[in-house]
N, C-alpha and C positions, 0 to 999 in steps of 0.2 A: 583382560577386559573385553567386553563385547559392546560395540556401538550399535544402537538401534535408532533409526531415523524414520519419522513419518514426514515425507517430503511434500504432501499435498493436502492433508485433511486439516480442517479447522473445527473448532467447537466440538460437538458430539459425534461427528462423522467417524465411524469405525471405532468409537471409543471402547466398546466392550471387547471387541476382537483384539485391539492393541493392548488394553489392560490385561486381558487374559493371556496374551503372549508374554508380557513382562512377568506375570505370576508364574507362568510355565518356566521361564528362564531362571527365576529365583529358586524354584523347586529343583530344577535339574542341575543348576550350577550355583549352589548356595555360597560358594567361596569366591565367585567371580564378581567383579564390579560391572555394572551395566550403565552405560552412558546413553541416556534417552534424550534425543533431539527432536523437538516438535514446536509448532506454533504455540504461543503462550496460552491461547484459549483451549487448545487441544490438551496441553499439559494439565491444565486445571480439570478438564473433563475426565482425563485418565486417572488423575489423583482421586477424584470423587468415586470412581469405580473401584479403585484399589482399597478405598476406605470401607468397602462392603465385606472384605475378608480379613480374617484375624491371623495374618502372618506378617513378619517383619519385612520391610522394604528398604532397610538401611543401606543395602548394596546398590540401590538405584540412584544414580546422579541425574537430576533433572536439569535440562538445559533448554529453556525457552528461547526460540529464535524466530525472526521473521522468515517466512517461507515464500517461495516464488508463487506468483499467480499462475493459474492454469487456464489460459485462454487460447493457446496454440498460435500465438502471434510471434513475430520476430523478437519482440521484447521478452516474451515468455522464454524463448530459447536462451537469450543472453542472461536473464535472471537465473535460470536453472543452471546454466554453465557456471556462473559465479558462485551460486549456492553449493553446488557439488564440489567445486574446486576447494572451497573452505572446509567441507567435510573431509576431503582427501588430505588436506593439510593437517587437520586434527588427527586423522588416523596415523599419519607419519610422525607427528609430534609425540603422540602417546604410545607409539609402537603397537597399535591395535591391529590384530590379524584377522578379526571377524567383524563384518559390518552387515547389518540387516536393514533393508528398505521395506517398510511395512505396506507400501502401495507403489504403483507404477503406472505411467502412461507413456505415450509415444515419445514425447520430447525427453523426459528425464531418463528413460531407458537408453535412448540414443546417446545422450550426454554421458551416462554412466559408462557405456561401452567405449566411447571416445576417450574419456579420461583414464579409465582403468588401465589400459595398455600403456599409457604414457607415464602415469604417476603412481599407481598402486598395484603393480604386477604381483606383489607378494601377499595381497589381502584377498581373503575369500569373501565373496558377497552372496547374500541370500536376498532374493527379491520376491516379495509377495505379489501375486497376480490375482486381481479381483474380477469384477464383472466386465472389465474391458476386454477380457479374453473372449467373451461372447461375441463382441463386435469383430474381433480378429479372425475367429474361426468360422463365423457364420455371416460374413459381410454380405452375402447374397440376399439376406433377409431385408436389408435396407436398400439394395440396388445401388445404382449410380446416383449420387446426390450432390447438390451444390452446397449443402450445409457444411461449412468448414469444420464445425465441431464433430460431426458424424464422420467426415472423411478422415480426420485425425485419429479418431477411435479405430476406424478400419485399418489405418496405416500401422497400428500397433503390431499387426502381423509381420510387417517388414522389419520393425524394430526388433522383434523377437528372433527372427530368422537371420538377421544381418550378422554374419561372422560368428563362428563357434567360439566359445570362451569357456575354458575349463574352470575358471575362477568364479563363474556366476551360476548359482543354483536357483531355479525358480520354485516357488512354493504355491501350491493350490490348496484350497481348504476342504477338499473332499476326495476320497479315493475314486469316486464316480468320475470326476473331472479327469483324473490321471488315466482312467480307463478309456474315456472318450478320446483323449489326446493320442493314446497308443494306437487307436484305430484310424487316425487321421494321418495320411502319408506325409503331409507337409510338416506336421508337428511331432511325429512319433520319435524323432531323435533328440528332441529337446531334453536337457537335464532337469527333469521335473520330479519333485517330491511332494507327496500328499501329507499335509498336516491337518488333522481334524480341527475344525474351527475352535480356536481357544475360547475358554469360558471363564466367567467370574461367577463361581457357583453361589447362588443365593438360596439357602435352604428354605424350603416351603412346607407348610403343613399339609395335611391330607385334603383331598378334594371331596366334593359332595357333602359339605358340612352345613350348608345353608338350606332353607326351606325351598328356595328356587334354584334352578340350575343356571350357572353363570358361564357364558360363552365369550370367546374373544377372537377377533380377526386381526391379525397383525402381518404386515409385510406386503400384502397384495397391492398392486398398483391402483386398483379402483375399489378400495375397501368400502367406500360409501355405497356404491351400487351393489356390491356383493352383500352388504348388510341388508339393503332394501330387499333383495331377492330372497334371502334366507328368512327374514322377518315375515315377508308376505306369505311364503310357503308354509311356515309354521302356523301362522294365523289361519290359513286355509284348512289346516289339520286340527283346528280348535285347540292349539297349544298356546298357553299364556303364561305358564309358570317358569319363566326364564328371563334372564337379562343378557343382552348382547352388547358387548363393548366392541368398538372397532377403533383402531389407531390410524390416524390420517395426518399427513403433514404436507405443507407446500401446495395446498389447493385453496381456491376461493371459499370462504366460509359459507357463502350462499349455496354451494354445491353439496354441503354435508347433509346426510340423512339422519333425522332424529324422529323417534316415535316413543310410545309409552314404554316399550320394552328395550329400546335401543339408545345407547349412549355413545356419542362420538368423543374420542380422546384426541384433541386437535391442537396443532401448533402451526403457525405460519411457516416455520423453518424446521427446527429439530425439536422433537418432544424430549424434554430433559430425561435422562436415564432414571433419575430419582422418581419422577412421576410414573414412568413405565413400570418400574419395580413395584411401586405402591399399588398401581392399578392391576398388576398381574397377580398380586397375592391372593385375590379371591376368585380368580378364574378357574373353572373346572376343566374345560376342554378348549383347545385352540383349533381354529378353523383356517385352512389354507386353500385359497381359491386360484392358484396359479394355472395358466394354460398348460396343457399336456406337454408341449414341446419346449417350454421355457427352462432356463437354467441347465442347459446341456453342457456348458463350459464354465459355469460360475456357480458359486454356492450362495444361497440366500442366508444372510445372517439372521433374518427373522425365523428361519426354520430351526436354527439352533436355540431359539428361545424355549423349545420343547425341553432341551436338556438343562438350559439355564434355570428355568423355573419349575421343572419337574411336572410338566403338563402333557398329558396324552393329547393326541390330535386326530382330527378327521381332515383328509385332504382329497381334493379332486385329483384324479389320476395324473401323475407327473413322474416321469421315469426316474428323476433324481431322488424324489422323496420315497418312491417305492424301493429304490436301492437300499435306503436306510431301514426299510421296514421288512426286508426279506430274511433277516437273520431269524434264529430261533427265539429271539426276544423282541417281538413286534412292539412298536411304541404308539400305534394308533391304527386307524382304519382308512383304507383307500376306497373312494367311490367314483363312479363314472360321471355323474351329473349332479346338479343342484337338487333335483328331485330326490335322488338317492340319499344325498346328504340330509335333506329335510326329513326323510323317512326314518333315518337312523337317529337323528336328533330328537324326533318325536318320542322314540322309545326311551331316550335318556331323560327328556323332560318329564315324561310320565312315570319315571323311576321303575322301568321294567327291570326286575332284579338281575336277570342274566346279562343284560346290557351294561348295567352299572358295575357288576362284578368284572366284566370284560375290561372296562376302562380302568378299574382299580388295579387289575393285573398289568395293564399297560404302564401305569405309573410305577409299579414295582420294577418292571423291566427297565424303565428309564433310569431308576436309581442304580441298578446293576450296570447298565451300559455307561453311565457317567463315570463309574470307577474304571471300566475298560478303556474309555476314551482317554482318561488321564494317563493311564499306563502307556497307551499307544503314543500319546503326545510326547511323553518323556523319552521314549525310545527314539522317536523321530528327531527330537531335539538333539539327543546325543549323536545321532547319525550326521545331522547337519553341521555340527561343530566338533567333529571327531578329531580334527587335526589341530 
């Protein structure tokens, strides 16, 4: 049996990544039972994702539980300690030798290390590290701050480096992050394995099947402003035969940008995955507008929507994204500026044959690379649970 715990996410946070990891475990170890522990709302969100694929999940045991709050207070520490203590009691009771924590922050990693040596020295732990690693490795970007939540994110560095432990293996969701860590003197000795971002594959029909071209912006922090820039530039080029959707959450509704060709997909908190899947079905090209130096030590889950929904992409120069585009099977085009992006989009919108054919080739490459990703993920999973 393998225990899998999501110790901090509620509702739809990380639901595709976590559902994708459960699918991966089921494919890699079809005979093993998987004990999945998470908040009730997150269990339901993951189940809805699992419902999109046609495989059996009878070997998954779902265990909804109340999880600790994450506010980096003294109460948070004691709640986390009590929660992890119960997890460890479960591991002992059921004689489970492998336990996965699907996310981590400063407090729960310190608690894990504290309890592991005392209570579960024979259990191997796998800990997923998400965007908090960006704060740990690049704390200089935020400088000295009085904001407690930022300081605690920065302190994750010390939680990672505190005491070596051969029973804890860290997982990052991209080989690019592993490469970056290997170049960082402080983090180069950490036991880190790269597992390509798990997917819940949603088969999609061909692109460019509508009269107009359909574009989508997903994942960027200021998607409304990026949509405004792109829409304005396309209008200046006399392009009108397009629809631009952008996904935005957690911002005031009066800050959204809407126009004749632009449609905001909005939710005050989390956009339900069912709605994302529905809206993605008719998008031809995804647009990514991240700053050049972002995601040096973290993976954007939104970027893997390229593989999730079989969508070629155009992205502003970003080292991490370019890393995925450098193989012999490119999945999109990189541009330096919004103006370059608009120039390329104008060719797409005007149905320039050579450009359309290029993006159709990108989509075929994505299909090939999805199969490669799955094989790589299974190999990595076998390595993580080899004993």
